[in-house]
N, C-alpha and C positions, 0 to 999 in steps of 0.2 A: 495869619493863616491863609494859605492859597487853596482854593477849592476848585474842583472840576466835576462835571456830571456826565455820565454816559447812560443813555436810555436805549434799551433793547426792547424787543417785542414783549417780553415777560418780566424783565427785571430792570432795576435802576441801580447804578453804581455811583457812589459819591466818594470822590478822592479828596481827603483832607490831610494835606501834608503826607505823612507816612502812614496814615490810617485810611482804610477803605471800608465804607459801609455799603451793604447790599440790601435792597428792599424788593419785595414783589410788587408788581403793578396790579392794582385792584380796580374793580368796577364799582361805580357809584350805585347805591341801592336804588332799586326800581321805585320804591315809595318816595325817595328824595327827588327823583326825576319827575314823578307825577306832581309833587308839591311845587317844584320849580315852574313847571309848565302851567299848572293851574293858577299860581300866583301871578305869573306874567300875563297870562291871557285875561285874568280879572282886571289887572291894571290897564291893559290896553282897552278893555271895554269902558272903563272909567274915563280914560283919556278921550276916547272917541265921543262919549256921551256927555261928559261934563267939562272937558278941557284939561289942559296940563296944570292949571293953577291949583287944582284940588289935590294933586299928588304932593304929599308932604314928606313921606318916607316910604321905603320899599325894602322891608327886611330880607326878602328873598334874594336881593341883589347886593346887600351891604353886610356881609359877615364881619365879625371881629377877626383881625388878622394878627397873629402873634409871631414874632421873630426873636432870635436870641442874640444878644450882644455881650459885651464884656464889662459893663459898668457895674456899680454896686447894686443896681436894680437891672439885671440883664434882660428881663422879659419886656419887650417893646410891643405895645398894642396900638392898633389903629383900625379904622373902619374902611374897607376897600370895596369898590365895585368889582365883584367877581362873578362870572356867569358861565353858562354852558357853552360849549363849542360844537360845531358840526363835526360829524365824521369826516375823515380826510377826503373821502370820495365826493362829499358835498361841499367842501370848503370853498372852492372857487365859484360854485353855483350861487351860494348865498352871498358871498362877497360881491359878486357882480350884480345880484338883485338889489342889494342895499345901495351900492354905488349908483346904479342906474336910477333908482328911486330918488336918491338925493339930487342927481343931475336934473331929473324932471321937476323937482321942487324948486330948484334955483331960479331966482327971479320972480318967484311968487311969494305971497304973504306966508310967513311961517305958520300962522294960525290956519290959513286956508288949505295948507298941504298936510295937516295933521292926520287926516283919515288915510291919505295916500301912504304916509310913512308908517302908520300903525299897521296897515294891511300887509306891508312888506315884511315887517318883523313878526307879525302874527303867523305868517306862512312857515317860519322857522319853528316856532314854539308849539304849533298845533299838531305835531307828529313826533312822538318820542323816538321814532326810528332815525330821526335826523341827528340825534345827539351822540357825541363821543362819550363813552361810558367811563373813561379813565382820566380825563383831563378837564380842568377848569381853567379859565383865563381871565386876564384883566390888563388894563393899561396903567403904566406908571406915569405919574404927572410931576410929583414934587421932589423926587430923588432925595428923600430925607433919611432918617435913621433906619427905616425899614429896608430901603435899598442897600444901604451900607452894611447892615447886618447880613442880608442875603448874599452879598458878594463874598463875604467871609465864611458864612455858614448857611448853605442853601436849603436848609430844612425849616419848615414853618408849619403852623397849625392855623386852621380857620374854623370859626364857630358860627353856624347859622342858627338864628333863633326866630321862629315864625310867630304868627299871630294867633290869638284866641279863635276858636275854643280848643284847638288841637295842640297848639304850641310846638310845632315840629322843630326839633333841635338836633343838629348833627355837628360833630367835630370831625374834621378830616385832617389828618397829618400827611404831609407830602413834601415832595422835592420840587424846588422852583428852578425853572430854566428861563433866562431872559431871551427875548427875541427882538430883533430890530426891524426896521421898515422894509427890509428885503424878504422877510419871512411871511409866508401866506397866512399864518395865524395872526400875526400883527395886523395885516391888511384887513382881515375879517373883523378883528376887535375894533379897529379904528372906524371902519365903515359902519359898524353897528352903533358905536358911540355917536358918530356924527349925524346919524338920522335924527337924534334928539338933543344935539349939542346945545341948542339955544332955547330949549323948553325950560320952564321955570324950576323944574326939579333937578336941574343940573347947574353947577357952577361953570360958566363958560371958561374954556381953556384954549390956549393957542398953540400948545406944544405937548407932544407925547414922545418923549425921548426913546422909549421902548415899551414893549409889553412883556408879560410873563405868563408862562404856562405852569400850572400847579398840578403835578402828577400825584395822584392819590395812592398812598402806600399803607394807610391805616384808617379804619372807619370806626367811629364811636357814636352810637345812637344815644342821644341824650334827651330824647323826647320824654317829657314827664308823663306819669301815669298814676291813677289813684292807688294808694297803698291801702290794702284791706287786711 
């Protein structure tokens, strides 16, 4: 199956051979954005006060990512680092901030520059007005089954599951578009990753063949609540 995607201001068209699918572009829930920002800022505080070694997992950044293939078990699951993106008007500003911060840290101890790097990324997450409300993004690394599935069928689902006591949980269904190194979103994603590329909560990588944009077209709030 050969697929293609067209994104307009309000809709997304997915062309699958002779079939065309049409979806509305949706905005991420405000409560989700608050949770994402609060979880990130909390992690940055821990990083600055206790160091990178204490960070063992970060649910707000590692949703379960589901794609559809053609095998006997067609649903493929993985955990992927997927996060918020800046609004287009802020994209270059934050990319430059992250790159300049990284350049200033070069040649110094990775540990000694932690506060400098944390402060740069904190600037992005400290204001909800910085966030694009309809797109999430991440970097591809391994080019495994997830990538192959998306090339044939660019629809996917992601599930965020947060920590106690609220357990914020959201399923987003969306359309995935790959972006290469010439794309400004890719440059932002890479700059953000490389700020913390060698801290202990990341597996060091040397190659990011491309990134992906996840355009949200359906939202399911799966946060648990007491049944009475």
